[in-house]
DSSP file (Angstrom, degrees, kcal/mol; ACC not computed):
  #  RESIDUE AA STRUCTURE BP1 BP2  ACC     N-H-->O    O-->H-N    N-H-->O    O-->H-N    TCO  KAPPA ALPHA  PHI   PSI    X-CA   Y-CA   Z-CA
    1    1 A M              0   0    0      0, 0.0     2,-0.6     0, 0.0    30,-0.0   0.000 360.0 360.0 360.0 119.9   18.1  -20.8   16.7
    2    2 A T        +     0   0    0      2,-0.0     2,-0.4     0, 0.0    32,-0.0  -0.932 360.0 178.7-116.1 106.5   20.4  -20.3   13.8
    3    3 A I        +     0   0    0     -2,-0.6    31,-0.0    34,-0.0    35,-0.0  -0.888   2.0 173.5-110.0 136.6   19.5  -17.1   11.9
    4    4 A K        -     0   0    0     -2,-0.4    -2,-0.0     7,-0.1    37,-0.0  -0.954  38.2 -87.0-136.9 159.7   21.4  -15.8    8.9
    5    5 A P        -     0   0    0      0, 0.0     2,-0.7     0, 0.0    36,-0.0  -0.195  38.3-118.1 -61.5 155.6   20.9  -12.9    6.5
    6    6 A I        +     0   0    0      1,-0.2     3,-0.1    35,-0.1     6,-0.0  -0.880  41.6 163.8 -97.0 112.1   18.7  -13.4    3.5
    7    7 A H        +     0   0    0     -2,-0.7     2,-0.3     1,-0.1    -1,-0.2   0.673  59.6   3.6-102.9 -22.4   20.9  -12.9    0.4
    8    8 A N  S  > S-     0   0    0      1,-0.0     4,-2.0     0, 0.0    -1,-0.1  -0.886  84.9 -82.7-154.2-179.6   18.9  -14.4   -2.4
    9    9 A D  H  > S+     0   0    0     -2,-0.3     4,-2.5     1,-0.2     5,-0.2   0.813 123.0  57.0 -66.6 -30.1   15.5  -16.0   -3.3
   10   10 A D  H  > S+     0   0    0      2,-0.2     4,-2.2     1,-0.2    -1,-0.2   0.925 108.3  47.3 -65.0 -43.0   16.7  -19.4   -2.1
   11   11 A D  H  > S+     0   0    0      1,-0.2     4,-2.3     2,-0.2    -2,-0.2   0.887 110.8  53.4 -62.5 -38.1   17.4  -18.0    1.3
   12   12 A L  H  X S+     0   0    0     -4,-2.0     4,-2.4     2,-0.2    -2,-0.2   0.930 108.2  48.6 -63.4 -45.7   14.0  -16.3    1.2
   13   13 A R  H  X S+     0   0    0     -4,-2.5     4,-2.4     1,-0.2    -1,-0.2   0.910 111.4  50.4 -61.2 -41.5   12.2  -19.6    0.5
   14   14 A A  H  X S+     0   0    0     -4,-2.2     4,-2.3     1,-0.2    -1,-0.2   0.897 109.7  50.7 -63.4 -39.6   14.1  -21.3    3.3
   15   15 A A  H  X S+     0   0    0     -4,-2.3     4,-2.7     1,-0.2    -2,-0.2   0.902 110.5  49.5 -64.9 -40.5   13.2  -18.4    5.7
   16   16 A F  H  X S+     0   0    0     -4,-2.4     4,-2.7     2,-0.2    -2,-0.2   0.904 109.1  51.9 -64.7 -40.8    9.5  -18.8    4.7
   17   17 A R  H  X S+     0   0    0     -4,-2.4     4,-1.6     2,-0.2    -2,-0.2   0.933 113.1  44.5 -60.7 -44.9    9.6  -22.6    5.3
   18   18 A R  H  X S+     0   0    0     -4,-2.3     4,-1.5     1,-0.2    -2,-0.2   0.916 112.2  52.4 -66.4 -41.9   11.0  -22.1    8.7
   19   19 A L  H  X S+     0   0    0     -4,-2.7     4,-0.8     1,-0.2     3,-0.3   0.907 107.4  52.5 -60.2 -41.8    8.6  -19.3    9.5
   20   20 A E  H  < S+     0   0    0     -4,-2.7     3,-0.5     1,-0.2     4,-0.3   0.880 107.7  52.5 -61.1 -37.1    5.7  -21.6    8.5
   21   21 A A  H  < S+     0   0    0     -4,-1.6    -1,-0.2     1,-0.2    -2,-0.2   0.810 121.4  29.7 -69.6 -29.9    7.0  -24.2   10.8
   22   22 A I  H >< S+     0   0    0     -4,-1.5     3,-1.9    -3,-0.3    -1,-0.2   0.265  84.3 112.0-113.9  11.0    7.1  -21.9   13.9
   23   23 A F  T 3< S+     0   0    0     -4,-0.8    -1,-0.1    -3,-0.5    -2,-0.1   0.799  79.3  48.8 -59.9 -32.2    4.3  -19.5   13.0
   24   24 A Q  T 3  S+     0   0    0     -4,-0.3    -1,-0.3    -3,-0.2     8,-0.1   0.119  81.8 148.1 -94.2  21.4    2.0  -20.6   15.8
   25   25 A A    <   -     0   0    0     -3,-1.9     2,-0.2     6,-0.1     3,-0.1  -0.260  52.9-110.6 -60.7 141.8    4.8  -20.4   18.4
   26   26 A E    >   -     0   0    0      1,-0.1     3,-1.6     2,-0.1     6,-0.5  -0.523  40.3 -96.7 -74.5 137.6    3.6  -19.4   21.9
   27   27 A A  T 3  S+     0   0    0      1,-0.2    -1,-0.1    -2,-0.2     4,-0.0  -0.202 108.2  28.2 -55.1 140.3    4.7  -16.0   23.1
   28   28 A G  T 3  S+     0   0    0      1,-0.3    -1,-0.2    -3,-0.1    -2,-0.1   0.420  94.4 116.5  89.0  -2.1    7.8  -16.0   25.3
   29   29 A T  S <> S-     0   0    0     -3,-1.6     4,-1.9     1,-0.1    -1,-0.3  -0.598  78.9-113.8 -95.5 160.6    9.3  -19.1   23.7
   30   30 A P  H  > S+     0   0    0      0, 0.0     4,-2.4     0, 0.0     5,-0.1   0.855 118.9  56.5 -58.7 -33.3   12.6  -19.2   21.7
   31   31 A E  H  > S+     0   0    0      2,-0.2     4,-2.5     1,-0.2    -6,-0.1   0.877 104.2  52.0 -66.6 -37.2   10.5  -20.1   18.6
   32   32 A A  H  > S+     0   0    0     -6,-0.5     4,-2.0    -3,-0.2    -1,-0.2   0.900 110.5  48.5 -65.1 -39.8    8.4  -16.9   19.1
   33   33 A D  H  X S+     0   0    0     -4,-1.9     4,-2.0     2,-0.2    -2,-0.2   0.914 111.5  49.7 -63.8 -43.1   11.7  -14.9   19.2
   34   34 A E  H  X S+     0   0    0     -4,-2.4     4,-2.7     1,-0.2    -2,-0.2   0.896 107.9  54.5 -62.5 -39.9   12.9  -16.6   16.1
   35   35 A M  H  X S+     0   0    0     -4,-2.5     4,-2.6     1,-0.2    -1,-0.2   0.923 107.2  50.2 -60.4 -45.0    9.7  -15.9   14.4
   36   36 A E  H  X S+     0   0    0     -4,-2.0     4,-1.9     1,-0.2    -1,-0.2   0.910 112.2  47.2 -59.6 -43.3   10.0  -12.1   15.1
   37   37 A V  H  X S+     0   0    0     -4,-2.0     4,-2.4     2,-0.2    -2,-0.2   0.918 112.1  49.9 -66.2 -43.3   13.6  -12.1   13.7
   38   38 A L  H  X S+     0   0    0     -4,-2.7     4,-2.9     1,-0.2     5,-0.2   0.911 109.2  51.6 -61.9 -43.2   12.6  -14.0   10.6
   39   39 A V  H  X S+     0   0    0     -4,-2.6     4,-2.6     1,-0.2    -1,-0.2   0.915 110.6  49.0 -61.0 -42.4    9.7  -11.7    9.9
   40   40 A T  H  X S+     0   0    0     -4,-1.9     4,-2.2    -5,-0.2    -2,-0.2   0.921 113.2  46.4 -63.1 -44.6   12.0   -8.7   10.2
   41   41 A L  H  X S+     0   0    0     -4,-2.4     4,-2.4     2,-0.2    -2,-0.2   0.911 113.2  49.0 -64.5 -43.1   14.6  -10.2    7.9
   42   42 A I  H  X S+     0   0    0     -4,-2.9     4,-2.8     1,-0.2     5,-0.2   0.929 111.5  49.0 -63.7 -45.4   11.9  -11.2    5.3
   43   43 A E  H  X S+     0   0    0     -4,-2.6     4,-2.7    -5,-0.2     5,-0.2   0.914 111.2  50.1 -60.7 -43.1   10.4   -7.7    5.3
   44   44 A A  H  X S+     0   0    0     -4,-2.2     4,-1.7     2,-0.2    -1,-0.2   0.922 112.8  46.4 -62.6 -44.3   13.8   -6.1    4.9
   45   45 A Y  H  X S+     0   0    0     -4,-2.4     4,-2.7     2,-0.2     5,-0.3   0.938 114.8  46.3 -63.6 -47.2   14.6   -8.4    1.9
   46   46 A E  H  X S+     0   0    0     -4,-2.8     4,-2.8     1,-0.2    -2,-0.2   0.898 110.9  52.1 -64.8 -40.6   11.2   -7.9    0.3
   47   47 A N  H  < S+     0   0    0     -4,-2.7    -1,-0.2    -5,-0.2    -2,-0.2   0.863 115.5  42.5 -63.1 -35.0   11.3   -4.1    0.7
   48   48 A K  H  < S+     0   0    0     -4,-1.7    -2,-0.2    -5,-0.2    -1,-0.2   0.909 127.6  27.5 -76.6 -43.6   14.7   -4.0   -0.9
   49   49 A H  H  < S+     0   0    0     -4,-2.7    -3,-0.2     1,-0.2    -2,-0.2   0.666 132.0  30.8 -98.1 -19.1   14.2   -6.4   -3.8
   50   50 A F  S  < S-     0   0    0     -4,-2.8    -1,-0.2    -5,-0.3    -2,-0.1  -0.412  77.7-178.9-136.1  59.0   10.4   -6.1   -4.4
   51   51 A P        -     0   0    0      0, 0.0     2,-0.6     0, 0.0    -4,-0.1  -0.289  16.5-148.2 -65.5 145.5    9.4   -2.5   -3.5
   52   52 A I        -     0   0    0     -5,-0.0    -2,-0.0     3,-0.0    -5,-0.0  -0.958  15.2-156.8-115.4 114.1    5.8   -1.5   -3.8
   53   53 A G        -     0   0    0     -2,-0.6    60,-0.0     1,-0.2    63,-0.0  -0.249  34.2 -75.3 -82.2 173.5    5.3    2.1   -4.7
   54   54 A P        -     0   0    0      0, 0.0    -1,-0.2     0, 0.0    59,-0.1  -0.326  58.1-100.2 -66.6 153.8    2.2    4.1   -4.1
   55   55 A P        -     0   0    0      0, 0.0    61,-0.3     0, 0.0     5,-0.0  -0.224  44.4 -83.8 -71.1 163.9   -0.8    3.5   -6.3
   56   56 A D     >  -     0   0    0      1,-0.1     4,-2.4    60,-0.1     5,-0.2  -0.426  41.9-120.9 -60.5 139.4   -1.8    5.6   -9.3
   57   57 A P  H  > S+     0   0    0      0, 0.0     4,-2.2     0, 0.0     5,-0.2   0.892 112.2  47.9 -56.0 -43.3   -3.9    8.6   -8.1
   58   58 A V  H  > S+     0   0    0      1,-0.2     4,-2.7     2,-0.2     5,-0.2   0.907 112.1  49.8 -66.2 -39.9   -6.9    7.7  -10.2
   59   59 A E  H  > S+     0   0    0      2,-0.2     4,-2.4     1,-0.2    -1,-0.2   0.874 109.1  52.9 -65.3 -35.8   -6.7    4.0   -9.0
   60   60 A A  H  X S+     0   0    0     -4,-2.4     4,-2.1     2,-0.2    -2,-0.2   0.907 110.8  46.9 -64.0 -41.5   -6.5    5.3   -5.4
   61   61 A I  H  X S+     0   0    0     -4,-2.2     4,-2.5     2,-0.2    -2,-0.2   0.936 113.3  48.0 -65.1 -46.6   -9.6    7.4   -5.9
   62   62 A K  H  X S+     0   0    0     -4,-2.7     4,-2.3     1,-0.2    -2,-0.2   0.881 110.3  52.5 -63.3 -37.8  -11.5    4.5   -7.6
   63   63 A F  H  X S+     0   0    0     -4,-2.4     4,-2.5     2,-0.2    -1,-0.2   0.930 110.7  46.7 -62.9 -45.1  -10.5    2.1   -4.8
   64   64 A R  H  X S+     0   0    0     -4,-2.1     4,-2.4     2,-0.2    -2,-0.2   0.891 110.2  54.1 -65.3 -38.3  -11.8    4.5   -2.2
   65   65 A M  H  X>S+     0   0    0     -4,-2.5     5,-2.7     1,-0.2     4,-0.9   0.927 110.6  46.4 -59.4 -44.5  -15.0    4.9   -4.2
   66   66 A E  H ><5S+     0   0    0     -4,-2.3     3,-0.6     3,-0.2    -2,-0.2   0.920 111.9  50.8 -64.3 -43.8  -15.5    1.2   -4.2
   67   67 A Q  H 3<5S+     0   0    0     -4,-2.5    -1,-0.2     1,-0.2    -2,-0.2   0.890 119.3  36.2 -59.4 -40.1  -14.7    0.9   -0.5
   68   68 A M  H 3<5S-     0   0    0     -4,-2.4    -1,-0.2    -5,-0.2    -2,-0.2   0.430 108.9-117.7 -97.4   0.0  -17.2    3.6    0.4
   69   69 A G  T <<5 +     0   0    0     -4,-0.9     2,-0.3    -3,-0.6    -3,-0.2   0.878  57.5 163.2  66.9  37.8  -19.9    2.7   -2.2
   70   70 A L      < -     0   0    0     -5,-2.7    -1,-0.2    -6,-0.2    -2,-0.0  -0.629  30.5-147.8 -93.8 148.6  -19.5    6.1   -3.9
   71   71 A A    >   -     0   0    0     -2,-0.3     3,-1.8     1,-0.1     4,-0.4  -0.686  36.8-100.2-101.8 162.7  -20.7    7.1   -7.4
   72   72 A P  G >  S+     0   0    0      0, 0.0     3,-1.8     0, 0.0     4,-0.3   0.852 122.6  61.2 -53.0 -35.7  -18.8    9.7   -9.5
   73   73 A R  G >  S+     0   0    0      1,-0.3     3,-1.1     2,-0.2     9,-0.0   0.777  93.3  65.4 -64.0 -23.7  -21.3   12.3   -8.5
   74   74 A D  G <  S+     0   0    0     -3,-1.8    -1,-0.3     1,-0.2     4,-0.1   0.650  94.2  61.0 -71.4 -13.8  -20.3   11.9   -4.9
   75   75 A L  G X>>S+     0   0    0     -3,-1.8     4,-2.6    -4,-0.4     3,-1.5   0.549  75.6  94.7 -87.8  -8.0  -16.8   13.2   -5.9
   76   76 A E  H <>5S+     0   0    0     -3,-1.1     4,-1.1    -4,-0.3    -1,-0.2   0.848  79.1  55.9 -56.2 -38.7  -18.2   16.6   -7.0
   77   77 A P  H 345S+     0   0    0      0, 0.0    -1,-0.3     0, 0.0    -2,-0.1   0.771 118.1  35.8 -64.5 -21.3  -17.5   18.3   -3.6
   78   78 A Y  H <45S+     0   0    0     -3,-1.5    25,-0.3     2,-0.2    24,-0.2   0.771 133.8  20.5 -99.8 -32.4  -13.9   17.3   -3.8
   79   79 A I  H  <5S-     0   0    0     -4,-2.6    -3,-0.2     1,-0.3    20,-0.1   0.765 103.5-115.4-110.7 -36.0  -13.1   17.6   -7.6
   80   80 A G     << +     0   0    0     -4,-1.1    -1,-0.3    -5,-0.5    -2,-0.2  -0.883  63.2   4.3 129.2-163.0  -15.8   19.9   -9.0
   81   81 A P  S >> S-     0   0    0      0, 0.0     4,-2.2     0, 0.0     3,-0.7  -0.005  78.6 -99.2 -56.1 162.6  -18.6   19.6  -11.5
   82   82 A S  H 3> S+     0   0    0      1,-0.3     4,-2.5     2,-0.2     5,-0.2   0.820 122.1  57.0 -56.5 -35.6  -19.5   16.2  -13.0
   83   83 A G  H 3> S+     0   0    0      2,-0.2     4,-2.1     1,-0.2    -1,-0.3   0.901 108.5  46.5 -63.0 -40.2  -17.6   17.0  -16.2
   84   84 A R  H <> S+     0   0    0     -3,-0.7     4,-2.5     2,-0.2    -2,-0.2   0.899 110.6  52.6 -68.5 -41.0  -14.4   17.6  -14.3
   85   85 A V  H  X S+     0   0    0     -4,-2.2     4,-2.8     1,-0.2     5,-0.2   0.937 110.4  48.9 -58.2 -46.5  -14.9   14.4  -12.2
   86   86 A S  H  X S+     0   0    0     -4,-2.5     4,-1.8     1,-0.2     6,-0.2   0.909 110.0  50.9 -60.7 -43.9  -15.3   12.5  -15.5
   87   87 A E  H  <>S+     0   0    0     -4,-2.1     5,-3.2     2,-0.2     6,-1.1   0.910 112.6  46.3 -61.5 -42.7  -12.1   14.0  -16.9
   88   88 A V  H ><5S+     0   0    0     -4,-2.5     3,-1.7     4,-0.2    -2,-0.2   0.950 113.2  47.8 -64.8 -48.9  -10.1   13.1  -13.8
   89   89 A L  H 3<5S+     0   0    0     -4,-2.8    -1,-0.2     1,-0.3    -2,-0.2   0.767 114.2  47.7 -66.3 -24.5  -11.4    9.6  -13.6
   90   90 A N  T 3<5S-     0   0    0     -4,-1.8    -1,-0.3    -5,-0.2    -2,-0.2   0.260 115.3-117.0 -98.2  11.0  -10.7    9.1  -17.4
   91   91 A R  T < 5S+     0   0    0     -3,-1.7    -3,-0.2     2,-0.2    -2,-0.1   0.756  83.6 118.2  63.0  28.4   -7.2   10.6  -17.0
   92   92 A K  S   <S+     0   0    0     -5,-3.2    -4,-0.2     1,-0.2    -5,-0.1   0.553  75.2  38.9 -97.5 -10.6   -7.9   13.5  -19.2
   93   93 A R  S    S-     0   0    0     -6,-1.1    -1,-0.2    -9,-0.1    -2,-0.2  -0.996  81.2-131.5-139.3 131.7   -7.3   16.1  -16.5
   94   94 A P        -     0   0    0      0, 0.0     2,-0.3     0, 0.0    -6,-0.1  -0.395  34.8 -96.6 -76.4 160.5   -4.7   16.0  -13.7
   95   95 A L        -     0   0    0     19,-0.2     2,-0.2    -7,-0.1   -16,-0.0  -0.573  36.2-139.3 -73.6 136.5   -5.5   16.6  -10.1
   96   96 A S     >  -     0   0    0     -2,-0.3     4,-2.5   -17,-0.1     5,-0.2  -0.505  26.2-107.8 -85.9 165.6   -5.0   20.1   -8.9
   97   97 A L  H  > S+     0   0    0      1,-0.2     4,-2.5     2,-0.2     5,-0.2   0.868 122.1  54.8 -61.7 -35.6   -3.5   20.7   -5.5
   98   98 A R  H  > S+     0   0    0      2,-0.2     4,-2.4     1,-0.2    -1,-0.2   0.915 108.8  47.5 -63.5 -42.7   -6.9   21.9   -4.3
   99   99 A M  H  > S+     0   0    0      2,-0.2     4,-3.0     1,-0.2     5,-0.3   0.924 110.7  52.3 -63.2 -43.7   -8.5   18.6   -5.4
  100  100 A V  H  X S+     0   0    0     -4,-2.5     4,-2.5     1,-0.2    -2,-0.2   0.935 110.9  46.8 -58.1 -47.9   -5.7   16.6   -3.7
  101  101 A K  H  X S+     0   0    0     -4,-2.5     4,-2.9     1,-0.2     5,-0.2   0.917 114.1  47.5 -62.2 -44.0   -6.3   18.5   -0.4
  102  102 A R  H  X S+     0   0    0     -4,-2.4     4,-3.0   -24,-0.2     5,-0.4   0.910 112.8  48.2 -65.3 -42.0  -10.1   18.0   -0.6
  103  103 A L  H  X S+     0   0    0     -4,-3.0     4,-2.0   -25,-0.3     6,-1.1   0.891 114.6  46.9 -65.3 -38.7   -9.8   14.3   -1.5
  104  104 A H  H  X S+     0   0    0     -4,-2.5     4,-1.3    -5,-0.3    -2,-0.2   0.960 118.5  39.8 -66.4 -50.6   -7.3   13.8    1.3
  105  105 A D  H  < S+     0   0    0     -4,-2.9    -2,-0.2    -5,-0.2    -3,-0.2   0.893 125.0  36.7 -67.1 -40.4   -9.4   15.7    3.9
  106  106 A G  H  < S+     0   0    0     -4,-3.0    -3,-0.2    -5,-0.2    -2,-0.2   0.845 132.8  21.3 -84.9 -35.2  -12.8   14.4    2.8
  107  107 A L  H  < S-     0   0    0     -4,-2.0    -3,-0.2    -5,-0.4    -2,-0.2   0.377  96.2-122.9-116.8   2.3  -12.1   10.8    1.8
  108  108 A N     <  +     0   0    0     -4,-1.3    -4,-0.2    -5,-0.3    -3,-0.1   0.838  50.1 161.8  57.8  36.7   -8.9   10.2    3.8
  109  109 A I        -     0   0    0     -6,-1.1    -1,-0.2    -9,-0.1    -2,-0.1  -0.777  46.6-108.1 -83.4 127.5   -6.9    9.2    0.6
  110  110 A P    >>  -     0   0    0      0, 0.0     4,-2.0     0, 0.0     3,-0.7  -0.226  13.8-130.1 -59.2 141.7   -3.2    9.5    1.5
  111  111 A Y  H 3> S+     0   0    0      1,-0.2     4,-2.5     2,-0.2     5,-0.2   0.877 107.9  63.3 -55.7 -38.7   -1.3   12.3    0.0
  112  112 A E  H 34 S+     0   0    0      1,-0.2    -1,-0.2     2,-0.2     4,-0.2   0.857 106.8  43.6 -57.8 -35.9    1.4    9.9   -1.1
  113  113 A S  H X4 S+     0   0    0     -3,-0.7     3,-0.7     2,-0.2    -1,-0.2   0.899 114.9  47.4 -75.0 -41.8   -1.2    8.1   -3.3
  114  114 A L  H 3< S+     0   0    0     -4,-2.0     3,-0.2     1,-0.2    -2,-0.2   0.781 120.2  38.1 -72.4 -26.2   -2.7   11.3   -4.7
  115  115 A L  T >< S+     0   0    0     -4,-2.5     3,-1.6    -5,-0.2    -1,-0.2   0.273  81.6 109.2-106.3  10.2    0.6   12.9   -5.5
  116  116 A S  T <  S+     0   0    0     -3,-0.7    -1,-0.2     1,-0.3    -2,-0.1   0.737  85.0  40.4 -65.1 -22.7    2.5    9.8   -6.7
  117  117 A R  T 3  S+     0   0    0     -3,-0.2    -1,-0.3    -4,-0.2     2,-0.1   0.364  86.8 121.0-104.4   4.1    2.5   10.9  -10.3
  118  118 A A    <         0   0    0     -3,-1.6    -3,-0.1     1,-0.1    -4,-0.0  -0.420 360.0 360.0 -70.6 142.6    3.3   14.5   -9.7
  119  119 A A              0   0    0     -2,-0.1    -1,-0.1     0, 0.0    -3,-0.0   0.438 360.0 360.0 -93.9 360.0    6.5   15.8  -11.2
């Protein structure tokens, strides 16, 4: 097993090619150990060079609505009357801290997503 750091995209492609070749390695084998190390190196490189930030709060809410089959009226206990729900979903009103807490507690939307645009 010859492992080296991933310094650029060419190294990344080579690491992916090797990972693909040993991906089905049996646990406890040298190839399985190599696979673990490659996955760690690839994740570190991608996190550094291609970071993915938290989603937009409104997109996070819409995603959860889609997952749970919710309609805008189902958000009223968390956001308020239908007019307020509409304003939030159309980005005409920001989320208040009370709304954030209710959405987090009631729909399990991560705080990081709900507060990602807060200044």
